[in-house]
mmCIF file of the C-alpha atoms, coordinates in Angstrom:
data_MODEL
# 
_entry.id   MODEL 
# 
loop_
_atom_site.group_PDB 
_atom_site.id 
_atom_site.type_symbol 
_atom_site.label_atom_id 
_atom_site.label_alt_id 
_atom_site.label_comp_id 
_atom_site.label_asym_id 
_atom_site.label_entity_id 
_atom_site.label_seq_id 
_atom_site.pdbx_PDB_ins_code 
_atom_site.Cartn_x 
_atom_site.Cartn_y 
_atom_site.Cartn_z 
_atom_site.occupancy 
_atom_site.B_iso_or_equiv 
_atom_site.pdbx_formal_charge 
_atom_site.auth_seq_id 
_atom_site.auth_comp_id 
_atom_site.auth_asym_id 
_atom_site.auth_atom_id 
_atom_site.pdbx_PDB_model_num 
ATOM 1  C CA . UNK A 1 1  ? -72.037 -59.114 3.485  1.00 0.00 ? 1  UNK A CA 1 
ATOM 2  C CA . UNK A 1 2  ? -70.685 -62.582 4.136  1.00 0.00 ? 2  UNK A CA 1 
ATOM 3  C CA . UNK A 1 3  ? -72.364 -65.035 6.455  1.00 0.00 ? 3  UNK A CA 1 
ATOM 4  C CA . UNK A 1 4  ? -70.180 -66.339 9.254  1.00 0.00 ? 4  UNK A CA 1 
ATOM 5  C CA . UNK A 1 5  ? -70.196 -70.094 9.904  1.00 0.00 ? 5  UNK A CA 1 
ATOM 6  C CA . UNK A 1 6  ? -70.521 -71.249 13.486 1.00 0.00 ? 6  UNK A CA 1 
ATOM 7  C CA . UNK A 1 7  ? -69.658 -74.672 14.857 1.00 0.00 ? 7  UNK A CA 1 
ATOM 8  C CA . UNK A 1 8  ? -70.214 -76.250 18.246 1.00 0.00 ? 8  UNK A CA 1 
ATOM 9  C CA . UNK A 1 9  ? -67.880 -79.140 19.109 1.00 0.00 ? 9  UNK A CA 1 
ATOM 10 C CA . UNK A 1 10 ? -67.619 -80.696 22.574 1.00 0.00 ? 10 UNK A CA 1 
ATOM 11 C CA . UNK A 1 11 ? -64.796 -82.995 23.676 1.00 0.00 ? 11 UNK A CA 1 
ATOM 12 C CA . UNK A 1 12 ? -64.435 -84.861 26.951 1.00 0.00 ? 12 UNK A CA 1 
ATOM 13 C CA . UNK A 1 13 ? -61.857 -87.302 28.251 1.00 0.00 ? 13 UNK A CA 1 
ATOM 14 C CA . UNK A 1 14 ? -63.333 -90.729 28.985 1.00 0.00 ? 14 UNK A CA 1 
ATOM 15 C CA . UNK A 1 15 ? -60.213 -92.575 30.190 1.00 0.00 ? 15 UNK A CA 1 
ATOM 16 C CA . UNK A 1 16 ? -56.407 -92.490 30.055 1.00 0.00 ? 16 UNK A CA 1 
ATOM 17 C CA . UNK A 1 17 ? -56.290 -93.425 26.380 1.00 0.00 ? 17 UNK A CA 1 
ATOM 18 C CA . UNK A 1 18 ? -59.205 -91.634 24.785 1.00 0.00 ? 18 UNK A CA 1 
ATOM 19 C CA . UNK A 1 19 ? -61.642 -88.799 24.478 1.00 0.00 ? 19 UNK A CA 1 
ATOM 20 C CA . UNK A 1 20 ? -65.008 -88.423 22.791 1.00 0.00 ? 20 UNK A CA 1 
ATOM 21 C CA . UNK A 1 21 ? -65.894 -85.468 20.569 1.00 0.00 ? 21 UNK A CA 1 
ATOM 22 C CA . UNK A 1 22 ? -69.456 -84.626 19.573 1.00 0.00 ? 22 UNK A CA 1 
ATOM 23 C CA . UNK A 1 23 ? -70.870 -82.275 16.972 1.00 0.00 ? 23 UNK A CA 1 
ATOM 24 C CA . UNK A 1 24 ? -74.529 -82.236 15.946 1.00 0.00 ? 24 UNK A CA 1 
ATOM 25 C CA . UNK A 1 25 ? -75.646 -85.884 16.225 1.00 0.00 ? 25 UNK A CA 1 
ATOM 26 C CA . UNK A 1 26 ? -72.189 -87.342 15.477 1.00 0.00 ? 26 UNK A CA 1 
ATOM 27 C CA . UNK A 1 27 ? -69.794 -88.845 18.026 1.00 0.00 ? 27 UNK A CA 1 
ATOM 28 C CA . UNK A 1 28 ? -66.116 -89.567 17.401 1.00 0.00 ? 28 UNK A CA 1 
ATOM 29 C CA . UNK A 1 29 ? -63.638 -91.418 19.613 1.00 0.00 ? 29 UNK A CA 1 
ATOM 30 C CA . UNK A 1 30 ? -60.254 -89.666 19.726 1.00 0.00 ? 30 UNK A CA 1 
ATOM 31 C CA . UNK A 1 31 ? -56.904 -91.325 20.437 1.00 0.00 ? 31 UNK A CA 1 
ATOM 32 C CA . UNK A 1 32 ? -55.091 -89.371 23.147 1.00 0.00 ? 32 UNK A CA 1 
ATOM 33 C CA . UNK A 1 33 ? -52.749 -92.135 24.340 1.00 0.00 ? 33 UNK A CA 1 
ATOM 34 C CA . UNK A 1 34 ? -49.008 -91.935 23.693 1.00 0.00 ? 34 UNK A CA 1 
ATOM 35 C CA . UNK A 1 35 ? -49.029 -95.645 22.846 1.00 0.00 ? 35 UNK A CA 1 
ATOM 36 C CA . UNK A 1 36 ? -51.776 -95.109 20.255 1.00 0.00 ? 36 UNK A CA 1 
ATOM 37 C CA . UNK A 1 37 ? -55.117 -96.781 19.660 1.00 0.00 ? 37 UNK A CA 1 
ATOM 38 C CA . UNK A 1 38 ? -56.069 -98.801 16.597 1.00 0.00 ? 38 UNK A CA 1 
ATOM 39 C CA . UNK A 1 39 ? -59.786 -97.948 16.923 1.00 0.00 ? 39 UNK A CA 1 
ATOM 40 C CA . UNK A 1 40 ? -59.498 -94.138 16.922 1.00 0.00 ? 40 UNK A CA 1 
ATOM 41 C CA . UNK A 1 41 ? -57.844 -91.251 15.102 1.00 0.00 ? 41 UNK A CA 1 
ATOM 42 C CA . UNK A 1 42 ? -55.298 -89.124 16.915 1.00 0.00 ? 42 UNK A CA 1 
ATOM 43 C CA . UNK A 1 43 ? -55.689 -85.321 16.563 1.00 0.00 ? 43 UNK A CA 1 
ATOM 44 C CA . UNK A 1 44 ? -53.083 -85.065 13.767 1.00 0.00 ? 44 UNK A CA 1 
ATOM 45 C CA . UNK A 1 45 ? -54.763 -87.849 11.753 1.00 0.00 ? 45 UNK A CA 1 
ATOM 46 C CA . UNK A 1 46 ? -58.144 -86.213 12.285 1.00 0.00 ? 46 UNK A CA 1 
ATOM 47 C CA . UNK A 1 47 ? -56.831 -82.853 11.021 1.00 0.00 ? 47 UNK A CA 1 
ATOM 48 C CA . UNK A 1 48 ? -55.277 -84.467 7.939  1.00 0.00 ? 48 UNK A CA 1 
ATOM 49 C CA . UNK A 1 49 ? -58.507 -86.357 7.199  1.00 0.00 ? 49 UNK A CA 1 
ATOM 50 C CA . UNK A 1 50 ? -60.530 -83.158 7.489  1.00 0.00 ? 50 UNK A CA 1 
ATOM 51 C CA . UNK A 1 51 ? -58.168 -81.267 5.182  1.00 0.00 ? 51 UNK A CA 1 
ATOM 52 C CA . UNK A 1 52 ? -58.263 -84.004 2.568  1.00 0.00 ? 52 UNK A CA 1 
ATOM 53 C CA . UNK A 1 53 ? -62.075 -84.212 2.500  1.00 0.00 ? 53 UNK A CA 1 
# 
């Protein structure tokens, strides 16, 4: 029998240009602005980073 992994991730919008995601004790600022943010990953960049890890 295989063990199923479970994850709990919470995301909330903080303003017009960003959101914050939390998992365990980690917090990550997400870029959700069309203009982009230099201090945060957008969802596509985050997915690519996770796949390359």
